[in-house]
PLY file of the C-alpha trace (Angstrom):
ply
format ascii 1.0
element vertex 163
property float x
property float y
property float z
element edge 162
property int vertex1
property int vertex2
end_header
-13.79 -11.32 -3.15
-13.35 -15.12 -3.15
-11.81 -17.11 -0.50
-8.84 -18.83 -2.28
-7.38 -15.53 -3.81
-8.16 -13.92 -0.05
-6.31 -16.37 1.30
-3.91 -16.30 -1.07
-3.18 -11.93 -0.69
-3.16 -12.57 2.95
-0.04 -15.54 2.59
1.65 -12.94 0.48
1.63 -10.33 2.70
2.89 -12.49 5.89
4.50 -15.42 4.12
8.48 -14.90 5.11
8.61 -11.24 6.33
10.94 -9.47 6.90
10.46 -6.29 9.65
10.43 -3.06 7.66
9.51 0.12 8.75
9.27 3.50 6.21
9.06 7.29 7.20
6.65 8.96 4.64
5.21 12.10 3.04
1.97 11.36 1.36
0.24 14.06 -0.99
-3.21 12.89 -2.27
-5.06 15.02 -5.04
-8.33 14.29 -5.31
-9.65 15.05 -8.54
-13.59 15.31 -8.22
-13.05 18.25 -5.19
-9.48 19.50 -7.51
-8.07 19.59 -4.24
-4.79 18.34 -2.86
-3.69 16.43 0.55
-0.46 16.36 2.24
0.30 13.69 4.70
3.32 12.63 6.92
2.95 9.24 8.46
4.70 5.12 9.02
3.64 2.13 7.21
5.53 -0.89 9.04
5.38 -4.51 8.01
6.32 -7.20 10.53
5.66 -11.15 10.13
2.33 -11.10 11.88
1.00 -7.45 11.16
1.25 -4.68 8.83
0.38 -0.53 9.86
-0.15 2.63 8.83
-0.54 5.79 11.09
-1.12 9.11 9.93
0.78 11.89 12.31
-1.70 14.87 11.52
-4.58 13.61 11.97
-3.22 10.86 14.40
-5.42 7.53 12.48
-3.65 4.15 12.51
-4.55 1.19 10.45
-3.58 -1.94 11.67
-4.40 -5.48 9.98
-3.05 -8.34 12.41
-4.93 -12.12 12.07
-7.39 -11.45 9.90
-8.23 -8.74 11.95
-8.40 -4.89 11.01
-8.04 -2.31 13.69
-8.31 1.25 12.53
-7.93 3.73 15.36
-9.24 7.06 15.07
-7.83 9.63 17.99
-9.73 7.72 20.83
-12.20 6.15 18.15
-11.56 2.13 17.90
-13.47 0.63 15.03
-12.62 -3.60 13.97
-13.73 -5.45 11.36
-12.54 -8.46 9.72
-10.45 -8.77 6.81
-12.74 -9.54 4.76
-15.03 -6.51 5.12
-12.10 -4.43 3.51
-10.49 -5.89 0.48
-8.60 -2.81 -0.67
-6.45 -2.23 2.41
-5.61 -5.71 2.61
-5.10 -4.89 -0.91
-2.83 -2.15 -0.27
-0.92 -3.11 2.53
0.25 -6.33 0.14
0.74 -4.04 -2.82
3.42 -1.65 -0.44
4.83 -4.74 1.28
5.93 -6.66 -2.49
7.11 -3.18 -3.55
9.15 -2.59 -0.47
10.69 -6.20 -0.42
11.33 -5.70 -4.10
8.91 -9.05 -4.76
8.06 -8.60 -8.02
6.22 -12.63 -8.26
3.79 -10.51 -5.43
3.03 -7.58 -7.21
2.39 -9.77 -10.30
-0.74 -11.26 -8.53
-2.02 -7.40 -8.76
-0.37 -6.14 -11.67
1.69 -6.41 -14.97
5.06 -4.17 -15.78
4.54 -2.46 -18.46
8.09 -0.25 -17.87
10.93 -1.16 -16.02
14.68 0.35 -15.83
17.32 0.44 -12.88
15.42 3.72 -11.82
11.94 3.49 -12.49
8.99 0.38 -12.78
5.47 1.01 -14.46
3.01 -1.50 -13.36
-0.69 -1.82 -14.80
-3.24 -3.31 -13.34
-4.80 -6.61 -14.09
-7.88 -6.59 -12.91
-10.37 -3.82 -13.70
-12.05 -4.31 -10.07
-8.52 -2.97 -8.93
-9.39 0.59 -7.73
-5.29 1.42 -8.94
-5.22 2.12 -11.83
-1.37 2.48 -12.86
1.18 2.39 -10.11
4.83 4.04 -10.93
7.48 3.60 -8.51
11.02 5.34 -8.85
14.50 3.91 -6.87
17.63 5.21 -6.40
20.46 2.73 -6.23
17.69 0.24 -5.51
15.63 1.62 -2.67
11.94 3.19 -3.15
12.03 7.00 -2.95
8.73 7.69 -4.44
5.51 5.78 -5.46
2.46 7.01 -7.48
-0.92 5.68 -7.64
-2.89 6.75 -9.83
-7.05 5.25 -8.90
-9.53 4.67 -12.18
-11.25 7.65 -10.31
-8.49 9.85 -11.01
-7.39 10.48 -8.35
-3.16 10.34 -7.62
-1.61 9.74 -4.67
2.38 10.61 -4.75
4.08 8.70 -1.39
7.92 9.95 -1.09
9.68 7.57 1.29
11.95 9.86 3.89
13.74 7.40 5.86
13.05 3.47 5.99
14.13 1.55 8.96
0 1
1 2
2 3
3 4
4 5
5 6
6 7
7 8
8 9
9 10
10 11
11 12
12 13
13 14
14 15
15 16
16 17
17 18
18 19
19 20
20 21
21 22
22 23
23 24
24 25
25 26
26 27
27 28
28 29
29 30
30 31
31 32
32 33
33 34
34 35
35 36
36 37
37 38
38 39
39 40
40 41
41 42
42 43
43 44
44 45
45 46
46 47
47 48
48 49
49 50
50 51
51 52
52 53
53 54
54 55
55 56
56 57
57 58
58 59
59 60
60 61
61 62
62 63
63 64
64 65
65 66
66 67
67 68
68 69
69 70
70 71
71 72
72 73
73 74
74 75
75 76
76 77
77 78
78 79
79 80
80 81
81 82
82 83
83 84
84 85
85 86
86 87
87 88
88 89
89 90
90 91
91 92
92 93
93 94
94 95
95 96
96 97
97 98
98 99
99 100
100 101
101 102
102 103
103 104
104 105
105 106
106 107
107 108
108 109
109 110
110 111
111 112
112 113
113 114
114 115
115 116
116 117
117 118
118 119
119 120
120 121
121 122
122 123
123 124
124 125
125 126
126 127
127 128
128 129
129 130
130 131
131 132
132 133
133 134
134 135
135 136
136 137
137 138
138 139
139 140
140 141
141 142
142 143
143 144
144 145
145 146
146 147
147 148
148 149
149 150
150 151
151 152
152 153
153 154
154 155
155 156
156 157
157 158
158 159
159 160
160 161
161 162
């Protein structure tokens, strides 16, 4: 990823960010294995970091100060964020969706269809691992995200609680 694009995405993540914490249920369908995996977790954003935590396997991924920290139980691995652009992009996309920021979303997607209750997005760049993303709204709040990856995997994220 070139440095300008990387810097822009990082700014999108943390510039004028509001604190958000979301409890969710994730259902992941892995096409190649014809297998479904269900996990519960939390995703949170502040003006300094973004974090996702999965309850079932005690796994946490944090992006802060250009650093990604992955905790898997007692094991901790740290990487420069430039080494994991997909993680950086996913946090940026989730933040843009949960803050209802269409301009930020347009960095990654074009809006194909939009209604009061649903928005369908299509990736604008073939290097984006997400082919399409749909999110559903109820009274202006996100209730569900559905991501379809280029390899046929599907991830559905149901918002349980937003704080």
